[in-house]
C-alpha positions in Angstrom: -39.7 64.9 -39.7 -42.6 64.7 -36.9 -41.6 64.3 -33.4 -43.6 63.1 -30.8 -42.8 63.5 -26.8 -44.4 62.3 -23.8 -44.1 60.8 -20.3 -45.8 57.7 -18.7 -45.7 57.3 -15.0 -44.2 54.6 -13.6 -45.2 54.8 -10.1 -48.6 55.9 -8.1 -47.2 58.9 -6.4 -45.9 60.2 -10.1 -42.1 60.4 -8.9 -40.9 57.6 -11.4 -41.4 58.0 -15.1 -40.8 57.1 -18.5 -39.5 59.7 -21.1 -40.4 58.8 -24.7 -39.2 61.0 -27.8 -40.0 59.5 -31.3 -39.4 60.8 -34.8 -41.3 59.5 -37.6 -41.2 60.1 -41.0 -43.5 58.8 -43.5 -44.7 56.4 -41.4 -41.4 54.9 -40.4 -39.9 55.6 -36.8 -36.4 57.0 -37.6 -35.1 57.7 -33.9 -36.3 57.0 -30.4 -35.0 57.8 -26.9 -36.6 56.1 -24.0 -35.6 57.5 -20.5 -36.4 56.4 -17.2 -36.0 59.6 -14.5 -36.8 59.6 -10.6 -37.5 62.6 -8.7 -34.5 62.5 -6.1 -33.2 65.4 -3.8 -35.8 67.4 -5.3 -34.9 67.0 -9.0 -35.4 64.7 -11.6 -32.6 62.5 -12.5 -31.8 60.5 -15.3 -31.3 56.6 -14.5 -31.5 54.6 -17.8 -31.8 55.8 -21.2 -32.0 53.8 -25.0 -31.5 55.3 -27.8 -29.7 55.2 -31.2 -26.9 57.7 -31.0 -23.3 56.6 -31.9 -25.1 54.5 -34.7 -26.4 51.8 -32.6 -29.3 50.7 -30.3 -28.1 50.8 -27.0 -28.8 51.5 -23.3 -27.2 53.8 -21.1 -27.0 53.6 -17.2 -26.3 57.1 -15.9 -24.5 57.0 -12.7 -25.0 59.6 -10.1 -22.0 61.5 -10.9 -22.7 61.4 -14.7 -20.8 58.4 -16.0 -22.7 56.2 -18.3 -22.5 52.8 -18.7 -23.3 52.0 -22.3 -24.5 48.4 -23.6 -25.1 47.3 -27.0 -28.6 45.8 -28.2 -29.0 44.0 -31.2 -32.3 44.6 -32.8 -33.7 43.7 -36.0 -35.8 47.1 -36.5 -36.3 50.2 -34.9 -40.0 49.0 -33.9 -38.6 46.1 -32.2 -36.1 48.2 -30.2 -38.7 51.0 -29.1 -40.9 48.1 -28.0 -38.2 46.3 -25.9 -37.1 49.5 -24.3 -40.6 50.5 -23.0 -41.0 47.0 -21.7 -37.5 46.9 -20.0 -37.8 50.1 -18.3 -41.6 49.2 -17.3 -40.3 45.9 -15.9 -37.0 46.9 -14.2 -37.5 50.7 -13.2 -37.1 49.4 -9.5 -33.7 47.3 -10.1 -32.3 50.4 -11.9 -33.5 52.8 -9.3 -32.2 50.5 -6.3 -28.8 50.2 -8.2 -28.7 54.5 -9.0 -29.4 54.8 -5.4 -26.7 52.3 -4.1 -24.4 54.3 -6.4 -25.6 57.4 -4.9 -25.1 56.6 -1.3 -21.5 55.3 -1.9 -20.6 58.7 -3.6 -21.7 60.3 -0.3 -19.3 58.4 1.8 
């Protein structure tokens, strides 16, 4: 099954990125991962990930300690899910980063 992996920069400094992994078989999208990552404290941190692990499309918000908040999202097909995931991260990465940083500050107290 051919896999495509690439990243897209979300900000002008290259510190916010969208990592995309797609598995395509005979022209059909079979698996996907859209992951928002931010370069914080000299390390790339996963903040939000969309995937179809566990047998359903969902979003994980990944907290600084590694806990995950999972939200199941109903989509009619994989192509629609991929479009939704990419657009949501492009539109809301600043919101997700602010939420992560708030949790990180709370963790440090």
